[in-house]
GURO-781097 format. One record per residue (C-alpha): x, y, z; residue in one letter. Coordinates in steps of 0.2 Angstrom, whole numbers, padded with zeros to 4 digits, always signed. Each point is the difference from the previous one (the first is absolute). Last residue first. Example, Ala and Ser with C-alpha at 12.3 -4.5 7.8 and 13.67 -1.06 7.14 Angstrom:
REM residues 2
+0068-0005+0036S-0006-0017+0003A
REM end
This chain:
REM residues 353
+0956-0144+0258X-0006+0003+0018X-0007-0011+0013X-0009+0006+0015X+0006-0006+0016X-0005-0018+0007X+0003+0003+0019X-0009+0017-0002X+0006+0014+0011X-0009+0007+0015X+0003+0015+0011X-0004+0016-0009X-0011-0007-0014X-0009-0011+0012X-0003+0014+0012X-0006+0011-0014X-0013-0013-0005X-0006-0002+0018X-0002+0019+0001X-0010+0000-0017X-0011-0015+0005X-0003+0007+0018X-0005+0017-0007X-0012-0009-0012X-0008-0009+0014X-0001+0015+0012X-0008+0010-0014X-0013-0013-0004X-0005-0001+0019X-0001+0019+0000X-0012-0001-0015X-0013-0007+0012X-0007-0017-0005X-0001-0009-0018X+0018+0005-0006X+0010-0011+0012X-0007-0017-0007X+0000+0006-0018X+0018+0006+0001X+0005-0017+0007X-0010-0009-0013X+0007+0009-0015X+0019+0002+0001X+0013+0006-0012X+0019+0000-0003X+0010+0012-0011X+0013-0007-0012X+0013+0007-0012X+0007-0016-0009X+0014-0010+0008X-0012-0006+0013X+0008-0005+0017X-0002+0017+0008X-0019+0001-0005X-0002-0018+0006X+0008+0002+0017X-0007+0017+0004X-0018-0005-0004X+0001-0017+0010X+0008+0010+0015X-0014+0013-0002X-0012-0013+0004X-0012-0013-0007X+0004+0001-0018X-0008-0016-0006X-0005+0008-0017X+0007+0016-0006X+0016+0005-0008X-0003+0015-0011X+0014-0001-0013X+0007+0012-0013X+0011-0003-0015X-0012-0003-0014X+0009+0001-0017X+0011-0016+0003X+0018-0004-0006X+0004-0018+0004X+0018-0002+0006X-0002-0015+0011X+0001+0012+0015X-0018+0007-0005X-0008-0017-0002X+0008-0007+0016X-0005+0015+0010X-0018-0001-0007X-0001-0018+0005X+0008+0003+0017X-0013+0014+0004X-0014-0011-0006X+0006-0014+0012X+0001+0012+0015X-0018+0007-0005X-0007-0018+0000X-0006-0009-0015X-0017-0009+0000X-0011-0015+0002X-0006-0003+0018X-0018+0004-0003X-0001-0009-0017X-0002-0017+0009X-0016+0007+0009X-0010+0001-0016X-0010-0016+0001X-0003+0001+0019X-0005+0019-0001X-0011-0004-0015X-0009-0013+0010X-0003+0011+0015X-0007+0014-0011X+0011+0015-0004X+0004+0016+0010X+0015-0010+0007X+0006-0003-0017X-0001+0018-0004X+0011+0006+0014X+0012-0014-0004X+0002+0007-0018X+0002+0017+0009X+0015-0006+0009X+0005+0013+0014X+0019-0004+0004X+0011-0014-0004X+0000-0002-0018X+0005+0016-0010X-0010+0015-0005X+0016+0004-0009X-0002+0018-0006X+0008+0003-0017X+0004+0019-0003X-0002+0014-0012X-0001-0012-0014X+0008+0001-0017X-0001-0019-0002X+0015-0012-0001X+0000-0002+0019X-0018-0007-0001X+0005-0014-0012X+0014-0006+0011X-0011+0001+0015X-0013-0011-0008X+0012-0013-0006X+0009+0000+0018X-0016-0002+0010X-0011+0014+0006X-0008+0002+0017X-0015-0010+0007X-0008+0014+0011X-0008+0013-0011X+0012+0002-0015X+0006+0018-0005X+0003+0010-0016X+0004+0018+0001X-0004+0012-0015X+0005+0018-0003X-0011+0011-0012X+0000+0003-0019X-0011-0015-0005X-0003-0010-0016X+0016-0010-0004X+0001-0004+0019X-0017-0008-0001X+0005-0012-0014X+0015-0006+0011X-0011-0001+0015X-0012-0011-0009X+0014-0011-0007X+0007-0002+0018X-0017-0005+0007X-0001-0015-0011X-0017+0001-0009X-0017-0006+0005X-0001+0005+0018X-0017-0007+0007X-0008+0011+0013X-0004-0005+0018X-0016+0001+0008X+0002-0016+0011X+0019+0004+0001X+0011-0015-0003X+0005+0004-0018X+0001+0019+0003X+0012-0003+0014X+0011-0011-0010X+0000+0011-0015X+0005+0015+0011X+0010+0014-0009X-0002+0016+0010X+0002+0015-0012X+0006+0015+0009X-0003+0017-0009X+0008+0016-0001X+0005+0016+0009X-0018+0003+0006X-0010+0016-0001X-0015-0011+0005X-0011+0007-0014X+0015+0000-0012X+0005-0018+0004X-0018-0005-0004X-0002+0010-0015X+0017-0008-0007X-0007-0017+0004X-0016+0003-0009X+0010+0004-0016X+0004-0018+0000X-0017-0004-0007X+0006-0008-0016X-0012-0015+0003X+0014-0013+0001X+0012+0011+0010X-0014+0004+0012X-0005-0018+0003X+0018-0005+0003X+0002+0015+0012X-0015-0006+0010X+0007-0018+0001X+0017+0007+0005X-0007+0008+0015X+0000+0019+0004X+0009+0012+0011X+0004+0018+0002X+0017+0006+0005X+0006+0014+0012X+0018+0006+0001X+0003+0014+0013X+0004+0018-0005X-0018+0004-0005X-0007-0002+0017X-0007-0015+0009X-0015+0009+0006X-0005+0009-0016X+0004-0015-0010X-0012-0011+0011X-0015-0003-0012X-0002-0018+0002X-0014-0001+0013X-0007+0016-0007X-0004-0010-0016X-0011-0012+0009X-0017+0004-0008X+0007+0006-0016X-0004-0015-0011X+0006-0012-0014X+0019+0003-0003X+0001+0005+0019X-0005-0017+0004X+0016-0007-0006X+0011+0011+0010X+0009-0015+0009X+0009+0006+0016X+0011+0015-0002X+0019-0001+0000X+0009+0012+0011X+0017+0008+0002X+0008+0005+0016X+0007+0018+0006X-0004-0002+0018X-0014+0013+0003X-0007-0001-0018X+0000-0019+0000X-0007+0000+0017X-0015+0011-0005X-0002-0011-0016X-0002-0015+0011X-0012+0009+0012X-0011+0006-0015X+0001-0018-0008X-0006-0008+0016X-0014+0013+0004X-0007-0002-0018X+0001-0019+0000X-0010-0002+0016X-0017-0002-0009X+0008-0009-0014X+0003+0005-0018X+0019+0000+0001X+0014-0010+0008X+0018-0006+0000X+0014+0005-0012X+0017+0000+0008X+0006+0015+0011X+0018+0002-0006X+0015+0002+0011X+0017+0006-0005X-0001+0016+0010X+0000+0019-0005X-0007-0005-0017X+0006+0010-0015X-0010+0001-0016X+0002-0005-0018X-0006-0018+0002X+0010-0003+0016X+0016+0009+0006X+0004-0004+0018X+0005+0015+0011X+0014-0005+0012X-0004-0006+0017X+0006+0010+0015X+0014-0007+0010X-0005-0006+0018X+0005+0012+0014X+0009-0010+0006X+0014-0012-0004X+0008-0010-0014X+0014-0013-0003X+0002-0009+0017X-0017-0008+0003X+0001-0010-0016X-0013-0014+0000X+0003-0012-0015X-0016-0004-0009X-0011-0013-0009X+0003-0013+0014X-0014+0007+0011X+0004-0010+0015X-0013-0011+0008X+0012-0016-0002X+0012+0008+0012X-0013+0002+0013X-0005+0016+0009X-0004+0002+0019X-0010+0015+0004X-0013-0008+0011X+0013-0005+0013X+0007+0018+0000X-0017+0009+0002X-0001+0001+0019X+0018+0005+0002X+0000+0012-0014X-0016+0008+0005X+0008+0003+0017X+0014+0009-0008X-0012+0011-0010X-0009+0004+0016X+0016+0005+0009X+0005+0011-0015X-0017+0008+0000X+0002+0005+0018X+0017+0007-0003X-0006+0010-0015X+0001-0007-0017X+0001+0012-0015X-0008-0008-0016X-0015-0008+0008X-0007-0014-0011X-0017+0004-0007X-0014-0011+0006X-0007-0014-0013X-0019+0001+0000X-0001+0011-0016X+0011-0013-0009X-0014-0013+0002X+0003-0015+0011X
REM end
């Protein structure tokens, strides 16, 4: 059922409404049983310590700007017939609710202007909200080798973006029928790029996440943020495998289930920070397998580094229809996050030095 189909719950019951509510209770009691093994064991529910109205969220600093809510619209799409509408709706939601946004891959804008309007959303999202362009590591490697990184500055200026997201995706490129070969280690390419640019950089994965060696290297770089792109959500290596021949699908299937989850990555980062390591990058975007505001709340609260959470497929789902559906989805995300912050505590609280 779509959010738009869910009726509003009346706030002021009349006698008739109360009678109907009690009837509903009788009819739904059997269907509403819960089992102990179904409990979400990440939280303690604390009904005694807060009340209504829910406390507003504090502004979240990110990349030199302030987000009203700790929610990021993760990079998705561009260069498709529906992309313009999707990106405009997403930008409208970012403007209305104070979220940040990563554009889908802007690779085609380096070659042609046909789809520029699909990405040109700064006037919609507003100057106050963070907006980042997006390119793959294969394109960055090629630009660095050819001394063409000035193209990146032009891209960012044209889009009036705050910086660039680099998606690191060697597995996706390897299984993609049209994939590019990445010749150098991505971290070396990014280190070289950082010496040449004067804009903010975010590095993300696309569905496999980062292991401990990769995380450690990334935290040492002067990045605006690391976006997890963890295992458990949309997996672009799997997308490409499904686009391949039946034989290649069978051969590459073992790699589909290789990856690092967002929870594992938060634990890895926490252990590194709490072990006394001093890192330059101190901002996380937790994405990959974030299926609800409870996932987002749990992981952002568990992180010892400042963190926001991101979703892609859910935003994509609700951005393709009427904007009102996306409004309802984002409103539910924010209200759910507020409810969690007011009435839930973590069973494994954040550890401090």
